[in-house]
KOLKOLTI-149109 format. One record per residue (C-alpha): residue number from 0; x, y, z; residue in one letter. Coordinates in nm, 2 decimals. Example, Ala and Ser with C-alpha at 12.3 -4.5 7.8 and 13.67 -1.06 7.14 Angstrom:
REM residues 2
pos = 0 | c1 = 1.23 | c2 = -0.45 | c3 = 0.78 | code = a
pos = 1 | c1 = 1.37 | c2 = -0.11 | c3 = 0.71 | code = s
***
This chain:
REM residues 271
pos = 0 | c1 = -3.50 | c2 = -8.87 | c3 = -24.48 | code = m
pos = 1 | c1 = -3.87 | c2 = -8.94 | c3 = -24.52 | code = l
pos = 2 | c1 = -3.96 | c2 = -9.29 | c3 = -24.66 | code = y
pos = 3 | c1 = -4.33 | c2 = -9.35 | c3 = -24.70 | code = e
pos = 4 | c1 = -4.52 | c2 = -9.62 | c3 = -24.87 | code = r
pos = 5 | c1 = -4.88 | c2 = -9.56 | c3 = -24.98 | code = i
pos = 6 | c1 = -5.12 | c2 = -9.85 | c3 = -25.06 | code = q
pos = 7 | c1 = -5.28 | c2 = -9.83 | c3 = -25.41 | code = s
pos = 8 | c1 = -5.66 | c2 = -9.82 | c3 = -25.43 | code = p
pos = 9 | c1 = -5.84 | c2 = -10.15 | c3 = -25.48 | code = p
pos = 10 | c1 = -5.92 | c2 = -10.05 | c3 = -25.84 | code = s
pos = 11 | c1 = -5.55 | c2 = -10.04 | c3 = -25.92 | code = l
pos = 12 | c1 = -5.42 | c2 = -10.33 | c3 = -25.71 | code = s
pos = 13 | c1 = -5.42 | c2 = -10.56 | c3 = -26.00 | code = k
pos = 14 | c1 = -5.15 | c2 = -10.34 | c3 = -26.17 | code = f
pos = 15 | c1 = -4.99 | c2 = -10.15 | c3 = -25.89 | code = i
pos = 16 | c1 = -4.82 | c2 = -10.28 | c3 = -25.58 | code = d
pos = 17 | c1 = -4.80 | c2 = -9.94 | c3 = -25.41 | code = c
pos = 18 | c1 = -4.69 | c2 = -9.57 | c3 = -25.44 | code = f
pos = 19 | c1 = -4.39 | c2 = -9.45 | c3 = -25.25 | code = w
pos = 20 | c1 = -4.23 | c2 = -9.11 | c3 = -25.16 | code = v
pos = 21 | c1 = -3.88 | c2 = -9.02 | c3 = -25.06 | code = i
pos = 22 | c1 = -3.80 | c2 = -8.67 | c3 = -24.94 | code = e
pos = 23 | c1 = -3.50 | c2 = -8.50 | c3 = -24.77 | code = s
pos = 24 | c1 = -3.39 | c2 = -8.14 | c3 = -24.73 | code = d
pos = 25 | c1 = -3.03 | c2 = -8.26 | c3 = -24.66 | code = d
pos = 26 | c1 = -2.81 | c2 = -8.14 | c3 = -24.95 | code = t
pos = 27 | c1 = -2.51 | c2 = -8.35 | c3 = -24.84 | code = t
pos = 28 | c1 = -2.42 | c2 = -8.59 | c3 = -25.12 | code = v
pos = 29 | c1 = -2.50 | c2 = -8.96 | c3 = -25.03 | code = h
pos = 30 | c1 = -2.46 | c2 = -9.27 | c3 = -25.23 | code = q
pos = 31 | c1 = -2.74 | c2 = -9.52 | c3 = -25.21 | code = q
pos = 32 | c1 = -2.74 | c2 = -9.88 | c3 = -25.33 | code = k
pos = 33 | c1 = -3.04 | c2 = -10.01 | c3 = -25.52 | code = i
pos = 34 | c1 = -3.09 | c2 = -10.39 | c3 = -25.49 | code = i
pos = 35 | c1 = -3.32 | c2 = -10.61 | c3 = -25.71 | code = p
pos = 36 | c1 = -3.67 | c2 = -10.65 | c3 = -25.56 | code = d
pos = 37 | c1 = -3.86 | c2 = -10.78 | c3 = -25.86 | code = g
pos = 38 | c1 = -4.09 | c2 = -10.48 | c3 = -25.92 | code = f
pos = 39 | c1 = -4.06 | c2 = -10.23 | c3 = -26.21 | code = p
pos = 40 | c1 = -4.12 | c2 = -9.86 | c3 = -26.14 | code = e
pos = 41 | c1 = -4.21 | c2 = -9.53 | c3 = -26.28 | code = i
pos = 42 | c1 = -4.04 | c2 = -9.24 | c3 = -26.09 | code = i
pos = 43 | c1 = -4.09 | c2 = -8.86 | c3 = -26.09 | code = f
pos = 44 | c1 = -3.81 | c2 = -8.65 | c3 = -25.93 | code = h
pos = 45 | c1 = -3.94 | c2 = -8.31 | c3 = -25.80 | code = y
pos = 46 | c1 = -3.63 | c2 = -8.24 | c3 = -25.60 | code = g
pos = 47 | c1 = -3.28 | c2 = -8.19 | c3 = -25.73 | code = d
pos = 48 | c1 = -3.15 | c2 = -8.43 | c3 = -25.99 | code = p
pos = 49 | c1 = -3.00 | c2 = -8.77 | c3 = -25.91 | code = y
pos = 50 | c1 = -2.70 | c2 = -8.93 | c3 = -26.07 | code = r
pos = 51 | c1 = -2.69 | c2 = -9.31 | c3 = -26.15 | code = i
pos = 52 | c1 = -2.42 | c2 = -9.56 | c3 = -26.19 | code = n
pos = 53 | c1 = -2.57 | c2 = -9.88 | c3 = -26.34 | code = i
pos = 54 | c1 = -2.29 | c2 = -9.99 | c3 = -26.58 | code = s
pos = 55 | c1 = -1.97 | c2 = -9.86 | c3 = -26.42 | code = g
pos = 56 | c1 = -2.01 | c2 = -9.49 | c3 = -26.52 | code = e
pos = 57 | c1 = -2.19 | c2 = -9.21 | c3 = -26.35 | code = w
pos = 58 | c1 = -2.46 | c2 = -9.01 | c3 = -26.55 | code = s
pos = 59 | c1 = -2.73 | c2 = -8.76 | c3 = -26.47 | code = a
pos = 60 | c1 = -3.09 | c2 = -8.89 | c3 = -26.45 | code = q
pos = 61 | c1 = -3.39 | c2 = -8.72 | c3 = -26.60 | code = s
pos = 62 | c1 = -3.68 | c2 = -8.62 | c3 = -26.38 | code = n
pos = 63 | c1 = -3.92 | c2 = -8.88 | c3 = -26.52 | code = q
pos = 64 | c1 = -3.80 | c2 = -9.24 | c3 = -26.53 | code = l
pos = 65 | c1 = -3.90 | c2 = -9.59 | c3 = -26.60 | code = l
pos = 66 | c1 = -3.70 | c2 = -9.86 | c3 = -26.42 | code = a
pos = 67 | c1 = -3.71 | c2 = -10.21 | c3 = -26.56 | code = g
pos = 68 | c1 = -3.61 | c2 = -10.53 | c3 = -26.37 | code = q
pos = 69 | c1 = -3.25 | c2 = -10.54 | c3 = -26.25 | code = i
pos = 70 | c1 = -3.03 | c2 = -10.84 | c3 = -26.20 | code = r
pos = 71 | c1 = -2.77 | c2 = -10.67 | c3 = -25.99 | code = n
pos = 72 | c1 = -2.73 | c2 = -10.38 | c3 = -25.76 | code = h
pos = 73 | c1 = -2.65 | c2 = -10.03 | c3 = -25.88 | code = f
pos = 74 | c1 = -2.58 | c2 = -9.69 | c3 = -25.72 | code = l
pos = 75 | c1 = -2.77 | c2 = -9.36 | c3 = -25.70 | code = l
pos = 76 | c1 = -2.63 | c2 = -9.03 | c3 = -25.57 | code = e
pos = 77 | c1 = -2.82 | c2 = -8.71 | c3 = -25.49 | code = n
pos = 78 | c1 = -2.69 | c2 = -8.37 | c3 = -25.60 | code = t
pos = 79 | c1 = -2.90 | c2 = -8.17 | c3 = -25.35 | code = g
pos = 80 | c1 = -3.23 | c2 = -8.21 | c3 = -25.18 | code = r
pos = 81 | c1 = -3.44 | c2 = -8.52 | c3 = -25.25 | code = s
pos = 82 | c1 = -3.80 | c2 = -8.53 | c3 = -25.36 | code = g
pos = 83 | c1 = -3.93 | c2 = -8.82 | c3 = -25.56 | code = m
pos = 84 | c1 = -4.26 | c2 = -9.01 | c3 = -25.60 | code = i
pos = 85 | c1 = -4.27 | c2 = -9.36 | c3 = -25.74 | code = g
pos = 86 | c1 = -4.52 | c2 = -9.61 | c3 = -25.88 | code = i
pos = 87 | c1 = -4.42 | c2 = -9.96 | c3 = -25.78 | code = k
pos = 88 | c1 = -4.60 | c2 = -10.18 | c3 = -26.03 | code = f
pos = 89 | c1 = -4.69 | c2 = -10.54 | c3 = -26.00 | code = r
pos = 90 | c1 = -4.42 | c2 = -10.75 | c3 = -26.18 | code = p
pos = 91 | c1 = -4.64 | c2 = -10.77 | c3 = -26.50 | code = q
pos = 92 | c1 = -4.82 | c2 = -10.43 | c3 = -26.44 | code = g
pos = 93 | c1 = -4.65 | c2 = -10.21 | c3 = -26.69 | code = i
pos = 94 | c1 = -4.71 | c2 = -10.46 | c3 = -26.98 | code = t
pos = 95 | c1 = -5.06 | c2 = -10.52 | c3 = -26.86 | code = t
pos = 96 | c1 = -5.15 | c2 = -10.15 | c3 = -26.86 | code = l
pos = 97 | c1 = -4.94 | c2 = -10.01 | c3 = -27.15 | code = f
pos = 98 | c1 = -4.85 | c2 = -10.31 | c3 = -27.36 | code = g
pos = 99 | c1 = -4.48 | c2 = -10.25 | c3 = -27.31 | code = t
pos = 100 | c1 = -4.23 | c2 = -10.53 | c3 = -27.39 | code = n
pos = 101 | c1 = -4.02 | c2 = -10.54 | c3 = -27.07 | code = m
pos = 102 | c1 = -3.73 | c2 = -10.74 | c3 = -27.20 | code = e
pos = 103 | c1 = -3.54 | c2 = -10.45 | c3 = -27.36 | code = p
pos = 104 | c1 = -3.57 | c2 = -10.26 | c3 = -27.03 | code = l
pos = 105 | c1 = -3.39 | c2 = -10.52 | c3 = -26.82 | code = t
pos = 106 | c1 = -3.10 | c2 = -10.38 | c3 = -26.63 | code = d
pos = 107 | c1 = -3.19 | c2 = -10.03 | c3 = -26.73 | code = d
pos = 108 | c1 = -3.34 | c2 = -9.71 | c3 = -26.60 | code = v
pos = 109 | c1 = -3.46 | c2 = -9.49 | c3 = -26.90 | code = v
pos = 110 | c1 = -3.63 | c2 = -9.16 | c3 = -26.96 | code = e
pos = 111 | c1 = -4.01 | c2 = -9.22 | c3 = -26.94 | code = l
pos = 112 | c1 = -4.07 | c2 = -9.04 | c3 = -27.26 | code = e
pos = 113 | c1 = -3.86 | c2 = -9.28 | c3 = -27.46 | code = t
pos = 114 | c1 = -4.08 | c2 = -9.57 | c3 = -27.37 | code = t
pos = 115 | c1 = -4.42 | c2 = -9.42 | c3 = -27.29 | code = l
pos = 116 | c1 = -4.42 | c2 = -9.09 | c3 = -27.49 | code = p
pos = 117 | c1 = -4.69 | c2 = -8.85 | c3 = -27.37 | code = g
pos = 118 | c1 = -4.86 | c2 = -9.11 | c3 = -27.15 | code = q
pos = 119 | c1 = -4.82 | c2 = -8.91 | c3 = -26.83 | code = f
pos = 120 | c1 = -4.84 | c2 = -8.56 | c3 = -26.98 | code = d
pos = 121 | c1 = -5.18 | c2 = -8.48 | c3 = -26.81 | code = p
pos = 122 | c1 = -5.02 | c2 = -8.52 | c3 = -26.46 | code = v
pos = 123 | c1 = -4.65 | c2 = -8.47 | c3 = -26.50 | code = s
pos = 124 | c1 = -4.64 | c2 = -8.10 | c3 = -26.43 | code = s
pos = 125 | c1 = -4.84 | c2 = -8.14 | c3 = -26.11 | code = m
pos = 126 | c1 = -4.62 | c2 = -8.43 | c3 = -26.00 | code = l
pos = 127 | c1 = -4.30 | c2 = -8.23 | c3 = -26.06 | code = l
pos = 128 | c1 = -4.45 | c2 = -7.92 | c3 = -25.88 | code = g
pos = 129 | c1 = -4.46 | c2 = -7.80 | c3 = -25.53 | code = k
pos = 130 | c1 = -4.79 | c2 = -7.96 | c3 = -25.40 | code = d
pos = 131 | c1 = -4.77 | c2 = -8.19 | c3 = -25.10 | code = h
pos = 132 | c1 = -4.70 | c2 = -8.55 | c3 = -25.20 | code = f
pos = 133 | c1 = -5.05 | c2 = -8.66 | c3 = -25.07 | code = s
pos = 134 | c1 = -5.21 | c2 = -8.44 | c3 = -25.34 | code = k
pos = 135 | c1 = -4.98 | c2 = -8.58 | c3 = -25.60 | code = k
pos = 136 | c1 = -5.07 | c2 = -8.94 | c3 = -25.50 | code = i
pos = 137 | c1 = -5.44 | c2 = -8.86 | c3 = -25.52 | code = t
pos = 138 | c1 = -5.40 | c2 = -8.70 | c3 = -25.87 | code = a
pos = 139 | c1 = -5.18 | c2 = -8.99 | c3 = -25.99 | code = l
pos = 140 | c1 = -5.43 | c2 = -9.25 | c3 = -25.86 | code = s
pos = 141 | c1 = -5.72 | c2 = -9.08 | c3 = -26.04 | code = s
pos = 142 | c1 = -5.52 | c2 = -9.05 | c3 = -26.36 | code = f
pos = 143 | c1 = -5.43 | c2 = -9.42 | c3 = -26.35 | code = l
pos = 144 | c1 = -5.78 | c2 = -9.52 | c3 = -26.27 | code = e
pos = 145 | c1 = -5.90 | c2 = -9.33 | c3 = -26.58 | code = d
pos = 146 | c1 = -5.63 | c2 = -9.50 | c3 = -26.78 | code = s
pos = 147 | c1 = -5.75 | c2 = -9.85 | c3 = -26.70 | code = v
pos = 148 | c1 = -5.97 | c2 = -9.98 | c3 = -26.97 | code = n
pos = 149 | c1 = -6.06 | c2 = -10.28 | c3 = -27.18 | code = s
pos = 150 | c1 = -5.74 | c2 = -10.25 | c3 = -27.38 | code = k
pos = 151 | c1 = -5.53 | c2 = -10.39 | c3 = -27.09 | code = e
pos = 152 | c1 = -5.30 | c2 = -10.67 | c3 = -27.21 | code = t
pos = 153 | c1 = -5.37 | c2 = -10.93 | c3 = -26.94 | code = s
pos = 154 | c1 = -5.22 | c2 = -11.28 | c3 = -26.95 | code = d
pos = 155 | c1 = -5.37 | c2 = -11.54 | c3 = -26.73 | code = q
pos = 156 | c1 = -5.06 | c2 = -11.76 | c3 = -26.75 | code = l
pos = 157 | c1 = -4.83 | c2 = -11.49 | c3 = -26.62 | code = i
pos = 158 | c1 = -5.08 | c2 = -11.42 | c3 = -26.34 | code = d
pos = 159 | c1 = -5.08 | c2 = -11.78 | c3 = -26.24 | code = k
pos = 160 | c1 = -4.71 | c2 = -11.82 | c3 = -26.26 | code = v
pos = 161 | c1 = -4.65 | c2 = -11.51 | c3 = -26.04 | code = l
pos = 162 | c1 = -4.90 | c2 = -11.63 | c3 = -25.79 | code = q
pos = 163 | c1 = -4.72 | c2 = -11.96 | c3 = -25.76 | code = l
pos = 164 | c1 = -4.38 | c2 = -11.80 | c3 = -25.73 | code = i
pos = 165 | c1 = -4.49 | c2 = -11.56 | c3 = -25.45 | code = f
pos = 166 | c1 = -4.68 | c2 = -11.84 | c3 = -25.27 | code = t
pos = 167 | c1 = -4.36 | c2 = -12.04 | c3 = -25.27 | code = r
pos = 168 | c1 = -4.14 | c2 = -11.74 | c3 = -25.19 | code = n
pos = 169 | c1 = -3.94 | c2 = -11.82 | c3 = -25.51 | code = g
pos = 170 | c1 = -3.84 | c2 = -12.16 | c3 = -25.39 | code = v
pos = 171 | c1 = -3.93 | c2 = -12.37 | c3 = -25.70 | code = l
pos = 172 | c1 = -3.79 | c2 = -12.47 | c3 = -26.03 | code = s
pos = 173 | c1 = -3.90 | c2 = -12.40 | c3 = -26.38 | code = v
pos = 174 | c1 = -3.99 | c2 = -12.77 | c3 = -26.43 | code = s
pos = 175 | c1 = -4.22 | c2 = -12.75 | c3 = -26.13 | code = e
pos = 176 | c1 = -4.39 | c2 = -12.45 | c3 = -26.28 | code = i
pos = 177 | c1 = -4.43 | c2 = -12.62 | c3 = -26.62 | code = v
pos = 178 | c1 = -4.57 | c2 = -12.94 | c3 = -26.45 | code = d
pos = 179 | c1 = -4.81 | c2 = -12.76 | c3 = -26.22 | code = q
pos = 180 | c1 = -4.95 | c2 = -12.52 | c3 = -26.49 | code = l
pos = 181 | c1 = -4.93 | c2 = -12.76 | c3 = -26.78 | code = d
pos = 182 | c1 = -4.75 | c2 = -12.52 | c3 = -27.01 | code = v
pos = 183 | c1 = -4.45 | c2 = -12.57 | c3 = -27.24 | code = s
pos = 184 | c1 = -4.12 | c2 = -12.43 | c3 = -27.11 | code = e
pos = 185 | c1 = -4.08 | c2 = -12.23 | c3 = -27.44 | code = r
pos = 186 | c1 = -4.41 | c2 = -12.06 | c3 = -27.40 | code = k
pos = 187 | c1 = -4.34 | c2 = -11.98 | c3 = -27.04 | code = l
pos = 188 | c1 = -4.00 | c2 = -11.83 | c3 = -27.11 | code = e
pos = 189 | c1 = -4.14 | c2 = -11.62 | c3 = -27.40 | code = r
pos = 190 | c1 = -4.43 | c2 = -11.48 | c3 = -27.21 | code = s
pos = 191 | c1 = -4.23 | c2 = -11.42 | c3 = -26.89 | code = f
pos = 192 | c1 = -3.96 | c2 = -11.22 | c3 = -27.07 | code = k
pos = 193 | c1 = -4.22 | c2 = -11.00 | c3 = -27.24 | code = k
pos = 194 | c1 = -4.43 | c2 = -10.93 | c3 = -26.93 | code = f
pos = 195 | c1 = -4.15 | c2 = -10.94 | c3 = -26.66 | code = i
pos = 196 | c1 = -3.82 | c2 = -10.89 | c3 = -26.85 | code = g
pos = 197 | c1 = -3.64 | c2 = -11.18 | c3 = -26.70 | code = l
pos = 198 | c1 = -3.65 | c2 = -11.56 | c3 = -26.72 | code = s
pos = 199 | c1 = -3.87 | c2 = -11.73 | c3 = -26.47 | code = p
pos = 200 | c1 = -3.57 | c2 = -11.90 | c3 = -26.32 | code = k
pos = 201 | c1 = -3.39 | c2 = -11.58 | c3 = -26.25 | code = f
pos = 202 | c1 = -3.71 | c2 = -11.41 | c3 = -26.12 | code = y
pos = 203 | c1 = -3.75 | c2 = -11.69 | c3 = -25.87 | code = c
pos = 204 | c1 = -3.39 | c2 = -11.62 | c3 = -25.75 | code = r
pos = 205 | c1 = -3.49 | c2 = -11.26 | c3 = -25.68 | code = i
pos = 206 | c1 = -3.80 | c2 = -11.34 | c3 = -25.49 | code = i
pos = 207 | c1 = -3.62 | c2 = -11.61 | c3 = -25.29 | code = r
pos = 208 | c1 = -3.35 | c2 = -11.34 | c3 = -25.21 | code = f
pos = 209 | c1 = -3.63 | c2 = -11.09 | c3 = -25.11 | code = n
pos = 210 | c1 = -3.77 | c2 = -11.35 | c3 = -24.87 | code = y
pos = 211 | c1 = -3.45 | c2 = -11.33 | c3 = -24.66 | code = i
pos = 212 | c1 = -3.55 | c2 = -10.97 | c3 = -24.56 | code = f
pos = 213 | c1 = -3.90 | c2 = -11.09 | c3 = -24.46 | code = k
pos = 214 | c1 = -3.76 | c2 = -11.36 | c3 = -24.24 | code = l
pos = 215 | c1 = -3.50 | c2 = -11.14 | c3 = -24.07 | code = i
pos = 216 | c1 = -3.78 | c2 = -10.88 | c3 = -24.00 | code = k
pos = 217 | c1 = -4.01 | c2 = -11.14 | c3 = -23.84 | code = e
pos = 218 | c1 = -3.77 | c2 = -11.35 | c3 = -23.63 | code = q
pos = 219 | c1 = -3.41 | c2 = -11.38 | c3 = -23.50 | code = k
pos = 220 | c1 = -3.24 | c2 = -11.66 | c3 = -23.69 | code = l
pos = 221 | c1 = -2.88 | c2 = -11.79 | c3 = -23.73 | code = s
pos = 222 | c1 = -2.74 | c2 = -11.77 | c3 = -24.08 | code = w
pos = 223 | c1 = -2.78 | c2 = -12.15 | c3 = -24.12 | code = s
pos = 224 | c1 = -3.14 | c2 = -12.13 | c3 = -24.01 | code = e
pos = 225 | c1 = -3.20 | c2 = -11.84 | c3 = -24.25 | code = l
pos = 226 | c1 = -3.04 | c2 = -12.03 | c3 = -24.54 | code = a
pos = 227 | c1 = -3.26 | c2 = -12.33 | c3 = -24.47 | code = y
pos = 228 | c1 = -3.59 | c2 = -12.14 | c3 = -24.44 | code = l
pos = 229 | c1 = -3.53 | c2 = -11.94 | c3 = -24.75 | code = s
pos = 230 | c1 = -3.47 | c2 = -12.25 | c3 = -24.96 | code = g
pos = 231 | c1 = -3.09 | c2 = -12.25 | c3 = -25.01 | code = y
pos = 232 | c1 = -2.90 | c2 = -12.58 | c3 = -25.03 | code = y
pos = 233 | c1 = -2.65 | c2 = -12.47 | c3 = -24.76 | code = d
pos = 234 | c1 = -2.51 | c2 = -12.16 | c3 = -24.59 | code = q
pos = 235 | c1 = -2.23 | c2 = -12.11 | c3 = -24.85 | code = s
pos = 236 | c1 = -2.49 | c2 = -12.11 | c3 = -25.13 | code = h
pos = 237 | c1 = -2.70 | c2 = -11.86 | c3 = -24.94 | code = f
pos = 238 | c1 = -2.40 | c2 = -11.63 | c3 = -24.88 | code = i
pos = 239 | c1 = -2.29 | c2 = -11.65 | c3 = -25.25 | code = k
pos = 240 | c1 = -2.64 | c2 = -11.56 | c3 = -25.37 | code = n
pos = 241 | c1 = -2.66 | c2 = -11.27 | c3 = -25.12 | code = f
pos = 242 | c1 = -2.33 | c2 = -11.13 | c3 = -25.24 | code = q
pos = 243 | c1 = -2.43 | c2 = -11.16 | c3 = -25.60 | code = e
pos = 244 | c1 = -2.74 | c2 = -10.93 | c3 = -25.54 | code = f
pos = 245 | c1 = -2.59 | c2 = -10.69 | c3 = -25.29 | code = t
pos = 246 | c1 = -2.22 | c2 = -10.69 | c3 = -25.34 | code = g
pos = 247 | c1 = -2.19 | c2 = -10.76 | c3 = -24.96 | code = e
pos = 248 | c1 = -2.15 | c2 = -11.05 | c3 = -24.72 | code = d
pos = 249 | c1 = -2.48 | c2 = -11.09 | c3 = -24.52 | code = p
pos = 250 | c1 = -2.29 | c2 = -11.06 | c3 = -24.19 | code = s
pos = 251 | c1 = -2.17 | c2 = -10.71 | c3 = -24.29 | code = k
pos = 252 | c1 = -2.50 | c2 = -10.59 | c3 = -24.43 | code = y
pos = 253 | c1 = -2.69 | c2 = -10.33 | c3 = -24.22 | code = f
pos = 254 | c1 = -3.04 | c2 = -10.47 | c3 = -24.24 | code = f
pos = 255 | c1 = -3.18 | c2 = -10.21 | c3 = -23.99 | code = e
pos = 256 | c1 = -3.03 | c2 = -9.90 | c3 = -24.15 | code = e
pos = 257 | c1 = -3.26 | c2 = -9.65 | c3 = -24.31 | code = e
pos = 258 | c1 = -3.16 | c2 = -9.68 | c3 = -24.68 | code = t
pos = 259 | c1 = -3.35 | c2 = -9.69 | c3 = -25.01 | code = m
pos = 260 | c1 = -3.26 | c2 = -10.06 | c3 = -25.05 | code = a
pos = 261 | c1 = -3.40 | c2 = -10.16 | c3 = -24.72 | code = n
pos = 262 | c1 = -3.71 | c2 = -9.94 | c3 = -24.77 | code = f
pos = 263 | c1 = -3.79 | c2 = -10.12 | c3 = -25.09 | code = f
pos = 264 | c1 = -3.69 | c2 = -10.47 | c3 = -24.97 | code = l
pos = 265 | c1 = -3.87 | c2 = -10.46 | c3 = -24.63 | code = n
pos = 266 | c1 = -4.21 | c2 = -10.50 | c3 = -24.78 | code = r
pos = 267 | c1 = -4.52 | c2 = -10.49 | c3 = -24.55 | code = p
pos = 268 | c1 = -4.68 | c2 = -10.83 | c3 = -24.48 | code = v
pos = 269 | c1 = -4.98 | c2 = -10.88 | c3 = -24.70 | code = e
pos = 270 | c1 = -5.30 | c2 = -10.97 | c3 = -24.52 | code = k
***
């Protein structure tokens, strides 16, 4: 299985975290767990279709998808060879670029056309075709650069809140955000749900959970040390939170295994 992350050009870095590619010629059916990472995505499948189980039942996915924020893990399953290219947006990136209200997309992966009809028509055929993924990334980058214009729906409050959350690795309360940014809690909640799709409190939980993977990647720690450094009250609280997001005990989780979940959660260190 090929997992590759491609940095977005500087002109798009305000909206897009990265592009990614997953490819495999193995037609053996494998189930993959997808775990919350705090970043919405647009995905194009140019391989065989995938199936998804996000609410207890399996269903076929379309080949062009928009994935909103998720609050729990879900399952994917290939039906043949894998070939997909994804745009991992900044948390507020889809709303900023396209004006989309993200709240109705929470805990859902929908057909791209239902939310952004016709938006990617100029490049969709090429993205779903047989060209090498490097050409697809180049074409997608150029298309998105042309799409960026003065109509973007930016929100300085959301930008400041997200900067604070990531600087603190999610270890802060809503009251701290309200006090530091001098904003009402009601305004914060309303804006956050539109741009992100979640409450700021729950989003902080996701980012704090993500920080666990960064710490494990950088240094060898005991579970109690890991719980303390990632801002949990105690080890039992840490284990409970880990289980809520992954469905697994951290001691039984394969952090080094090559999976989609680990590929997305093991983010490169930003310089």
